[in-house]
C-alpha positions as CSV (number, residue, x, y, z in Angstrom):
1,G,-0.1,0.0,0.1
2,Y,2.8,2.2,-0.1
3,V,2.7,5.3,-2.5
4,A,5.5,7.6,-3.6
5,E,5.0,10.8,-5.0
6,W,7.5,12.8,-7.1
7,I,7.3,16.7,-8.2
8,V,8.3,18.2,-11.3
9,D,7.6,22.0,-11.5
10,N,5.2,21.9,-8.5
11,L,3.2,19.2,-10.4
12,P,3.0,15.8,-8.5
13,G,3.8,12.6,-10.7
14,A,0.5,10.8,-11.4
15,T,-0.7,7.5,-12.1
16,S,-3.1,7.6,-15.2
17,F,-6.7,6.3,-15.1
18,V,-9.7,6.2,-17.4
19,T,-13.4,6.2,-16.5
20,V,-15.6,3.2,-16.7
21,D,-16.9,4.2,-20.2
22,R,-13.4,4.9,-21.3
23,T,-14.1,8.5,-22.4
24,Q,-12.3,10.6,-20.1
25,K,-8.7,10.0,-18.5
26,Y,-7.8,11.3,-15.0
27,Y,-5.0,11.4,-12.7
28,A,-4.1,10.4,-9.2
29,A,-1.4,11.6,-7.4
30,G,1.8,9.6,-6.8
31,F,2.6,5.8,-7.6
32,K,2.7,2.5,-6.0
33,M,6.1,1.2,-5.0
34,G,4.9,-2.3,-5.2
35,Y,2.3,-4.9,-5.2
36,K,1.3,-8.2,-3.1
37,D,0.4,-11.4,-5.1
38,F,-0.1,-15.3,-4.1
39,S,2.1,-18.2,-4.9
40,P,-0.1,-20.5,-7.6
41,T,1.6,-23.4,-5.9
42,T,1.8,-22.9,-2.1
43,G,-0.8,-20.0,-2.0
44,K,1.4,-18.0,0.3
45,P,1.7,-14.1,-0.3
46,R,4.6,-12.9,-2.4
47,Y,5.7,-9.2,-2.3
48,F,7.2,-7.5,-5.4
49,I,8.9,-4.1,-6.0
50,N,8.4,-1.8,-8.9
51,N,12.0,-1.2,-9.9
52,H,11.4,0.3,-13.4
53,I,10.1,3.8,-13.5
54,T,8.7,5.5,-16.8
55,L,8.4,9.2,-16.6
56,V,6.2,11.0,-19.3
57,L,6.7,14.9,-19.2
58,R,4.1,16.7,-21.1
59,W,5.0,20.2,-22.3
60,R,3.5,23.1,-24.3
61,K,4.9,26.5,-25.3
62,A,4.9,28.7,-22.4
63,P,2.1,31.7,-22.4
64,G,2.9,35.1,-23.0
65,K,6.5,36.7,-23.7
66,A,7.9,33.7,-22.3
67,G,6.8,31.7,-25.1
68,N,7.8,33.9,-27.6
69,N,11.3,33.7,-26.4
70,G,11.2,30.1,-26.6
71,G,10.2,29.1,-23.0
72,K,8.3,25.5,-22.4
73,V,6.1,25.0,-19.4
74,I,4.8,21.3,-18.1
75,V,1.4,20.5,-18.1
76,G,1.6,16.8,-17.4
77,F,3.7,14.4,-15.3
78,E,2.9,10.9,-15.8
79,V,4.3,7.9,-13.8
80,Y,4.3,4.1,-15.1
81,T,5.7,1.6,-12.9
82,K,6.6,-2.1,-13.5
83,S,8.5,-4.8,-11.5
84,I,11.1,-6.8,-13.8
85,G,13.4,-9.5,-12.3
86,T,17.1,-9.6,-12.3
87,E,17.3,-12.0,-15.3
88,D,17.6,-10.9,-19.1
89,R,19.3,-7.5,-18.8
90,K,21.9,-5.8,-20.8
91,D,25.4,-5.2,-19.6
92,T,24.5,-1.7,-18.1
93,G,21.7,-3.3,-16.1
94,C,19.0,-2.2,-18.0
95,P,16.0,-4.6,-19.0
96,Q,16.2,-5.9,-22.3
97,D,12.6,-5.6,-22.8
98,V,10.2,-3.7,-20.4
99,H,7.0,-4.6,-22.4
100,N,7.2,-8.5,-22.3
101,V,8.1,-9.5,-18.5
102,D,8.0,-13.0,-17.4
103,Q,9.0,-12.5,-13.9
104,G,8.8,-9.6,-11.5
105,M,11.3,-8.3,-8.8
106,E,10.1,-10.6,-5.8
107,L,11.4,-9.3,-2.4
108,Y,12.6,-12.7,-1.3
109,I,16.2,-13.6,0.0
110,A,16.9,-17.1,-0.3
111,P,18.6,-18.7,2.6
112,N,22.4,-19.6,2.5
113,N,22.6,-23.3,2.5
114,T,26.2,-23.5,2.8
115,N,26.0,-22.0,6.3
116,L,22.9,-24.2,7.0
117,A,24.4,-27.2,6.2
118,S,27.7,-26.3,8.4
119,K,25.3,-25.7,11.0
120,Y,23.2,-28.8,10.9
121,P,25.9,-31.4,9.8
122,F,24.2,-34.4,10.6
123,S,20.9,-33.6,9.7
124,S,19.0,-34.8,6.2
125,Y,16.7,-31.7,6.4
126,L,17.5,-28.1,6.3
127,P,15.0,-25.6,7.6
128,E,13.8,-22.9,5.3
129,Q,13.7,-20.3,7.9
130,D,16.4,-19.5,10.6
131,D,16.5,-16.6,13.1
132,I,20.4,-16.4,12.6
133,D,21.6,-14.1,9.9
134,D,23.1,-16.3,7.3
135,G,24.8,-13.3,5.4
136,S,22.4,-13.7,2.5
137,T,21.6,-10.6,0.5
138,L,19.3,-9.4,-2.2
139,T,20.5,-7.0,-5.0
140,I,17.8,-4.8,-6.4
141,P,18.4,-3.2,-10.0
142,F,16.5,0.2,-10.6
143,S,16.0,1.5,-13.9
144,Y,13.9,4.4,-15.7
145,A,12.9,6.0,-18.9
146,V,12.0,9.6,-19.6
147,Y,9.8,10.6,-22.2
148,F,9.0,14.2,-23.5
149,R,5.8,14.7,-25.3
150,E,4.5,18.0,-26.5
151,D,0.6,18.4,-25.6
152,T,-1.4,21.5,-26.8
153,R,-4.7,20.2,-25.7
154,V,-3.6,21.3,-22.1
155,D,-3.5,25.3,-21.0
156,W,-1.1,26.1,-18.2
157,A,-3.8,27.3,-16.2
158,N,-5.8,24.2,-16.4
159,R,-3.1,21.7,-15.8
160,W,-4.5,20.6,-12.3
161,D,-8.2,19.9,-13.9
162,M,-6.9,16.2,-14.7
163,Y,-6.5,15.5,-11.1
164,F,-9.9,16.6,-10.3
165,K,-11.9,15.3,-13.7
166,N,-13.7,12.4,-11.9
167,Q,-16.3,14.8,-10.0
168,E,-19.5,13.6,-11.4
169,E,-20.2,11.3,-8.4
170,S,-18.7,13.3,-5.9
171,S,-20.7,16.4,-6.8
172,R,-23.8,14.4,-6.6
173,I,-22.7,13.8,-3.0
174,H,-22.1,17.1,-2.1
175,W,-25.5,18.1,-3.2
176,L,-26.9,15.6,-1.2
177,A,-25.1,16.9,1.9
178,I,-26.3,20.4,1.4
179,L,-29.7,19.2,1.2
180,N,-29.8,17.0,4.0
181,S,-28.0,20.0,5.9
182,L,-30.5,22.4,4.9
183,G,-33.6,20.3,6.0
184,I,-32.5,19.4,9.2
185,S,-31.5,23.2,9.6
186,C,-35.1,24.4,8.5
187,M,-36.8,22.0,10.9
188,L,-34.7,23.5,13.8
189,T,-35.5,27.0,12.8
190,A,-39.3,26.2,12.9
191,V,-38.7,24.9,16.6
192,V,-36.7,28.1,17.5
193,V,-39.5,30.3,15.9
194,M,-42.0,28.6,18.0
195,I,-40.2,28.9,21.1
196,W,-39.5,32.9,20.6
197,N,-43.1,33.3,19.8
198,R,-44.1,31.4,23.0
199,I,-41.9,33.8,24.8
200,V,-42.8,36.9,23.1
201,H,-46.6,36.2,23.4
202,G,-46.5,34.6,26.8
203,D,-46.1,31.0,27.8
204,P,-49.5,29.1,28.6
205,K,-47.6,27.1,31.1
206,S,-47.8,28.8,34.6
207,T,-46.4,28.3,37.9
208,K,-48.4,30.2,40.7
209,D,-46.6,29.0,43.5
210,G,-43.5,30.6,42.1
211,S,-45.0,33.9,41.7
212,A,-45.7,33.7,45.4
213,E,-42.5,32.5,46.5
214,E,-40.4,35.3,44.4
215,G,-42.8,38.1,45.7
216,K,-42.6,39.6,41.9
217,I,-45.6,39.7,39.8
218,R,-46.5,41.8,36.8
219,V,-49.8,43.8,37.2
220,R,-51.8,44.9,34.2
221,R,-54.6,47.3,35.1
222,K,-57.6,47.2,33.0
223,K,-59.7,50.1,32.4
224,S,-63.3,50.2,33.4
225,R,-66.0,50.6,30.9
226,T,-66.2,54.2,31.7
227,G,-62.9,54.6,30.9
228,S,-61.4,55.3,34.3
229,R,-58.3,53.1,35.6
230,S,-58.8,50.7,38.1
231,P,-56.7,51.1,41.3
232,G,-53.6,49.1,41.4
233,L,-52.7,46.5,43.9
234,G,-52.1,47.7,47.5
235,E,-53.1,51.3,46.0
236,K,-54.9,53.4,48.4
237,G,-57.9,54.8,46.8
238,R,-59.6,58.0,47.3
239,S,-62.9,57.0,49.0
240,S,-66.0,59.1,48.6
241,L,-69.3,59.0,50.1
242,L,-70.5,57.3,47.0
243,E,-67.9,54.7,47.2
244,Q,-68.6,54.1,50.8
245,N,-72.0,53.5,50.6
246,G,-72.0,52.1,46.9
247,G,-70.6,48.6,47.3
248,A,-73.3,47.1,45.2
249,D,-72.1,49.1,42.2
250,H,-68.5,48.3,42.9
251,D,-69.6,44.4,42.8
252,D,-71.4,44.9,39.5
253,N,-68.3,46.6,37.9
254,S,-65.8,44.1,39.4
255,S,-65.7,41.9,36.5
256,S,-64.1,45.1,34.4
257,D,-62.2,46.6,37.1
258,E,-60.6,43.1,38.5
259,E,-56.8,43.2,37.8
260,S,-55.1,40.6,35.7
261,I,-52.1,38.9,37.2
262,E,-49.8,37.1,34.6
263,D,-48.3,34.2,36.4
264,I,-44.4,33.7,35.9
265,T,-43.6,30.4,34.2
266,G,-40.7,28.1,35.0
267,W,-37.8,29.9,33.3
268,K,-38.7,33.3,34.6
269,L,-38.4,32.4,38.0
270,L,-34.5,32.2,37.7
271,H,-34.0,35.9,36.7
272,G,-32.3,36.1,40.0
273,D,-30.1,33.2,39.5
274,V,-29.3,33.0,35.5
275,F,-26.7,35.3,35.5
276,R,-24.7,33.7,38.4
277,S,-21.3,33.1,37.8
278,P,-20.2,29.5,36.8
279,A,-18.0,27.2,38.5
280,Y,-14.6,27.2,37.3
281,A,-14.9,30.5,35.7
282,G,-11.2,30.9,35.5
283,L,-11.0,28.0,33.3
284,F,-14.2,28.8,31.3
285,A,-13.0,32.1,30.0
286,P,-9.7,31.0,28.4
287,L,-11.6,28.1,26.7
288,I,-14.0,30.7,25.1
289,G,-10.9,32.8,23.9
290,S,-9.3,30.0,22.5
291,G,-12.6,29.1,20.7
292,T,-12.9,32.3,19.1
293,Q,-9.2,32.0,17.8
294,L,-10.1,29.1,16.2
295,V,-13.5,30.5,14.6
296,F,-11.4,33.3,13.1
297,M,-8.9,31.0,11.9
298,T,-11.4,28.6,10.1
299,T,-13.5,31.3,8.6
300,G,-10.5,32.7,7.2
301,L,-9.1,29.4,5.8
302,L,-12.5,28.8,4.1
303,I,-12.9,32.0,2.7
304,L,-9.3,32.1,1.0
305,S,-9.8,28.5,-0.1
306,S,-13.3,29.1,-1.8
307,L,-11.7,32.0,-3.5
308,G,-9.1,30.0,-5.1
309,V,-6.2,31.5,-3.1
310,L,-5.4,28.2,-1.1
311,N,-5.3,25.2,-3.6
312,P,-3.2,22.1,-4.4
313,S,-0.9,24.2,-6.8
314,F,0.1,26.1,-3.4
315,R,1.8,23.3,-1.7
316,G,2.0,23.6,2.0
317,G,-0.3,26.8,1.9
318,F,-3.3,25.4,3.9
319,V,-1.0,24.7,6.9
320,S,1.2,27.5,6.7
321,V,-1.8,30.1,6.3
322,G,-3.7,28.4,8.9
323,M,-0.6,28.7,11.2
324,G,-0.2,32.5,10.3
325,L,-4.1,32.9,10.9
326,F,-4.0,31.2,14.4
327,I,-1.1,33.1,15.5
328,F,-2.7,36.5,14.5
329,A,-6.0,35.5,16.1
330,G,-4.2,35.6,19.2
331,I,-5.3,39.2,19.9
332,F,-9.0,38.1,19.3
333,S,-8.3,35.2,21.8
334,G,-7.2,37.6,24.5
335,Y,-9.6,40.1,23.9
336,F,-12.7,37.8,24.4
337,S,-10.9,35.7,27.2
338,G,-10.4,39.1,29.2
339,R,-13.8,40.4,28.6
340,V,-15.7,37.1,29.8
341,Y,-13.2,37.0,33.0
342,K,-14.1,40.6,33.7
343,T,-17.9,39.9,33.1
344,F,-17.5,37.2,35.6
345,G,-16.0,39.6,38.1
346,G,-12.4,38.1,37.9
347,K,-9.6,40.4,39.4
348,N,-6.5,38.5,38.3
349,W,-6.3,39.3,34.8
350,R,-2.7,38.5,34.2
351,K,-3.2,34.8,35.2
352,N,-6.2,34.6,33.0
353,T,-4.1,35.9,30.3
354,L,-1.3,33.2,30.8
355,M,-3.9,30.2,30.7
356,T,-5.4,31.7,27.6
357,A,-1.9,31.8,25.8
358,L,-0.7,28.7,27.2
359,L,-3.6,26.1,27.8
360,F,-4.9,25.3,24.5
361,P,-1.8,26.0,22.3
362,G,0.6,24.2,24.6
363,H,-1.7,21.2,24.6
364,L,-1.5,21.4,20.9
365,F,2.1,21.8,20.7
366,T,2.9,19.1,23.1
367,T,0.7,16.4,21.7
368,I,2.2,16.9,18.2
369,F,5.8,16.9,19.8
370,V,5.3,13.8,21.5
371,L,3.5,12.1,18.5
372,N,6.5,13.3,16.4
373,L,8.8,11.5,18.6
374,F,7.1,8.2,17.7
375,V,7.3,9.0,14.2
376,W,11.1,9.9,14.5
377,A,11.5,6.4,16.0
378,Q,10.0,4.8,12.8
379,A,12.5,6.7,10.9
380,S,9.8,8.1,8.8
381,S,10.3,10.8,6.4
382,T,6.9,12.4,7.3
383,A,8.4,13.4,10.7
384,L,8.8,17.2,11.6
385,P,12.5,18.3,11.7
386,F,13.7,19.5,15.1
387,G,14.2,23.1,13.6
388,T,10.7,23.0,12.5
389,L,9.5,22.3,16.0
390,V,11.8,25.1,17.5
391,G,10.3,27.4,14.9
392,L,6.7,26.7,15.8
393,A,7.8,27.0,19.6
394,A,9.2,30.4,18.8
395,L,6.0,31.5,16.9
396,W,4.0,30.4,19.8
397,L,6.1,32.0,22.6
398,L,7.4,35.1,20.8
399,I,4.5,36.2,18.6
400,Q,1.3,34.5,19.8
401,V,1.8,35.1,23.6
402,P,2.3,38.9,23.4
403,L,-0.7,39.1,21.1
404,V,-2.9,37.5,23.4
405,Y,-1.4,39.8,26.4
406,A,-2.5,42.7,24.4
407,G,-5.9,41.6,23.3
408,S,-6.4,40.6,27.0
409,W,-5.3,44.1,28.1
410,L,-7.8,45.5,25.7
411,G,-10.8,43.4,27.0
412,Y,-10.4,43.8,30.6
413,H,-9.2,47.4,30.9
414,H,-10.5,49.3,28.0
415,S,-13.9,47.3,27.4
416,Q,-17.1,47.3,29.8
417,P,-18.1,43.9,31.1
418,W,-21.1,42.8,29.3
419,E,-24.1,44.2,31.6
420,H,-26.8,41.6,32.5
421,P,-30.7,42.7,32.2
422,T,-31.6,41.1,35.8
423,K,-29.8,41.2,39.3
424,T,-28.4,38.1,40.7
425,N,-29.8,37.2,44.2
426,S,-27.3,36.7,47.2
427,I,-28.5,33.1,48.0
428,P,-28.6,30.9,45.2
429,R,-31.8,29.1,44.4
430,Q,-31.9,25.4,44.8
431,V,-32.2,23.3,41.6
432,P,-35.2,20.8,41.6
433,E,-34.7,17.2,40.6
434,Q,-34.1,17.1,37.0
435,A,-35.6,14.8,34.3
436,W,-33.1,12.0,32.8
437,Y,-33.1,13.8,29.3
438,T,-32.1,17.2,30.8
439,K,-28.8,15.8,32.8
440,N,-25.5,16.6,31.2
441,I,-24.2,13.8,29.6
442,Y,-27.8,12.9,27.9
443,T,-28.7,16.2,26.6
444,V,-25.2,16.5,25.4
445,L,-25.1,13.1,23.2
446,L,-28.6,14.0,22.0
447,A,-28.2,17.6,20.9
448,G,-24.7,16.6,19.4
449,L,-26.4,13.8,17.3
450,V,-28.1,16.8,15.3
451,P,-25.0,18.6,14.2
452,F,-23.4,15.3,13.3
453,A,-26.3,14.5,11.1
454,V,-25.7,17.8,9.3
455,I,-22.1,17.2,8.5
456,F,-22.1,13.4,8.2
457,I,-22.4,13.1,4.3
458,E,-19.7,15.8,3.8
459,L,-17.6,14.0,6.4
460,L,-17.9,10.7,4.7
461,F,-16.5,12.6,1.3
462,V,-13.7,14.3,3.3
463,F,-12.5,11.0,4.8
464,R,-12.7,9.1,1.7
465,S,-11.1,12.0,-0.2
466,L,-8.0,11.9,2.4
467,W,-7.8,8.1,3.1
468,Q,-9.2,6.0,0.1
469,D,-9.6,8.3,-3.1
470,K,-6.8,8.0,-5.7
471,S,-6.3,11.7,-6.1
472,G,-5.3,12.1,-2.5
473,Y,-6.7,15.8,-2.7
474,Y,-9.7,17.6,-1.0
475,Y,-10.8,20.4,-3.5
476,A,-14.5,21.0,-2.8
477,F,-14.0,24.1,-0.4
478,G,-17.1,25.7,-1.9
479,F,-19.3,22.9,-0.9
480,L,-17.5,22.6,2.5
481,S,-18.0,26.4,3.3
482,V,-21.7,26.0,2.5
483,V,-21.9,23.0,4.8
484,S,-19.8,24.5,7.4
485,L,-22.2,27.6,7.6
486,V,-25.4,25.5,8.1
487,L,-23.4,23.7,10.7
488,I,-22.9,26.8,12.5
489,I,-26.4,27.6,12.3
490,T,-27.5,24.1,13.5
491,V,-25.1,24.3,16.4
492,A,-26.6,27.9,17.3
493,E,-30.2,26.7,17.2
494,V,-29.5,23.1,19.0
495,T,-28.3,24.8,21.8
496,I,-31.0,27.5,22.1
497,V,-33.6,24.8,22.3
498,A,-31.6,22.6,24.6
499,I,-30.9,25.6,26.9
500,Y,-34.6,26.7,26.8
501,V,-35.6,23.3,28.0
502,Q,-33.1,23.4,30.8
503,L,-34.1,26.7,32.1
504,C,-37.9,25.9,31.8
505,A,-36.8,22.9,34.3
506,E,-35.4,25.6,36.5
507,N,-32.1,24.7,36.1
508,Y,-29.9,28.0,35.9
509,H,-26.5,26.1,35.6
510,W,-26.5,26.8,31.7
511,W,-22.9,28.2,31.1
512,W,-20.7,25.1,30.9
513,Q,-23.9,23.2,29.6
514,S,-24.2,25.5,26.6
515,F,-20.5,25.0,26.0
516,F,-20.7,21.1,26.1
517,I,-24.0,21.1,24.0
518,G,-22.4,22.9,21.3
519,G,-19.3,20.8,21.0
520,G,-21.2,17.6,21.7
521,S,-21.0,16.6,18.1
522,A,-17.5,16.0,18.4
523,I,-18.1,12.8,20.5
524,W,-20.0,11.5,17.6
525,I,-17.2,12.5,15.0
526,F,-14.7,10.5,17.1
527,A,-16.8,7.4,17.2
528,Y,-17.1,7.9,13.3
529,C,-13.5,7.9,13.4
530,M,-13.2,4.6,15.3
531,W,-15.8,3.1,13.0
532,Y,-14.1,4.2,9.7
533,Y,-10.7,2.8,11.1
534,F,-11.9,-0.8,12.0
535,T,-14.2,-0.9,8.6
536,K,-12.5,0.9,5.8
537,L,-9.1,1.5,6.5
538,N,-6.2,-1.2,6.7
539,I,-3.8,0.4,8.9
540,Q,-1.4,-2.1,10.2
541,G,0.9,-1.6,13.3
542,F,0.7,0.0,16.6
543,I,2.2,3.3,15.9
544,S,0.1,3.9,13.0
545,G,-3.0,3.2,14.8
546,M,-2.1,5.4,17.6
547,L,-1.0,8.2,15.5
548,F,-4.5,7.9,13.6
549,F,-6.8,8.0,17.0
550,S,-4.5,10.6,18.4
551,Y,-4.6,12.9,15.5
552,S,-8.2,12.1,15.4
553,L,-9.0,13.0,18.8
554,L,-6.8,16.1,18.5
555,A,-9.0,17.4,15.5
556,C,-12.3,16.3,17.3
557,T,-11.0,18.6,20.1
558,V,-10.2,21.6,18.0
559,Y,-13.7,21.0,16.4
560,G,-15.4,20.8,19.8
561,L,-13.8,23.7,21.2
562,L,-14.8,25.8,18.0
563,T,-18.4,24.5,18.0
564,G,-18.6,24.9,21.9
565,T,-17.9,28.6,21.5
566,V,-20.3,29.0,19.1
567,G,-22.8,27.4,21.4
568,F,-22.1,29.3,24.3
569,L,-22.0,32.8,22.4
570,T,-25.6,32.0,21.0
571,A,-27.0,30.8,24.4
572,Y,-25.6,34.0,26.2
573,A,-27.1,36.2,23.5
574,F,-30.4,34.3,23.8
575,V,-30.6,34.0,27.6
576,R,-29.8,37.9,27.7
577,R,-32.4,38.7,25.3
578,I,-35.4,36.8,26.9
579,Y,-34.5,38.2,30.5
580,G,-34.0,41.5,29.2
581,Q,-37.8,41.3,28.5
582,V,-38.4,39.8,32.0
583,G,-36.3,42.7,33.5
584,S,-38.5,45.2,31.9
585,M,-41.8,43.8,32.5
586,V,-41.5,42.2,36.1
587,I,-42.0,44.5,38.9
588,K,-41.9,44.3,42.8
589,A,-45.2,44.2,44.6
590,D,-45.9,46.6,47.1
């Protein structure tokens, strides 16, 4: 399964394929280093290496003035491989005939029977395998051929199209993913609209005991049929002789002068506790700051990729630009973390700044460094050089940390904390017994299943492009941007619905819950990664499996932190909005 990739003029060497109807040709980046076969006599597996490479370089006249001056450009780079045995070769080592090959180059080292015979002098049977090195070697001859062919059918600007030509089936998958996402999002939008209408026009469900307990009611005074205002609750009326002696007339008009008391529903009972600072507020603020940093980075990458700025020809550009955006977004991380920390009433803003600058970026860097040690131990060429790791650490400590400090200083000292529409009571309210579906773990799992259903189809295509497709490139960033936008809307709507249900159950511990609900789909994505590993991939070896699961867990952590921040910000805006109405309508009874 090993694949090599050579590059000429920033164009990867490709293996050529044709569609099923043989009408179109397309490329897959890289070429196989060998193949596996089975012996026709013993049935045992045999392994062959492709030791002859044929390179076909397609060129044409360069566009513009360079072409007029005799310049040429590469518009295609094809690689054809073949396994050829050591027999029937020229004196130079090149094969006599590369087209008619009887025997491939098998990776098999025959045992040295001389050494075995001396080791077992009185034995009539010599074992085929022996753990002791018997000095046997295998010589593999490598050869190559290069052909230059002029091709005027492919323009320089379109030379990457062959790598993405077989797109008909994938386009249908993308449209199916978008329709699936829009369908789920529309249903959630309808639910959110119903909740909002219920809040604005009054909740039919009431709790009279709660209004007596809080001592706060909303009084609506109706006018009598004569147009005079009825006296309010506890208001001293100006008694006249007619009023003192005319009790019967007063009873007759009681139906028009009675006061209408609007009962306070479950979520309204929490107006004195809903904005109480959460537990571990010193940890919550740095996580929200790092989440906003990831939101900025992801948005920038999707925009640049959709516009075509980041494309496969810009080799390494996605990672490099993403790293630059992440470092620059440190100022947003510090700002939001500092302001949230100030809203919670925090005093030690420097400690909060250090946690924001070191907590998540430090976890990210440490994980990559430790995993890279395992890759080093395997002597893999994909291991990051030590100088690259030092450069990443320098970017983190010398550039991002000062940016986080500057943003935190602005957010804490030069910005006002977010004002809450209601005051917090000095004594916390007791939370009643909760239903099973409103408890933390069940709510997170159930709510996280909805965003996962939105991105499931597109996620399947991303995994297939990265792990199974011959192209090895993911290019549909326009579709991915649309699905990501629908995902963010879905996360926001799911969080609103879940937090509203929790508040109606008189549970005001919504801060952490909104964060976990927003990032709950990360659990399902990691479970999907496990399923994909065991059912679709053929990864062998402990180190390879550990790297797959470690990087999958790291990616799910980044995703959960991003969507969790979106969930919290949406829930915070929703809670402030609905309790802003309560704060303006509810008055204390005399």
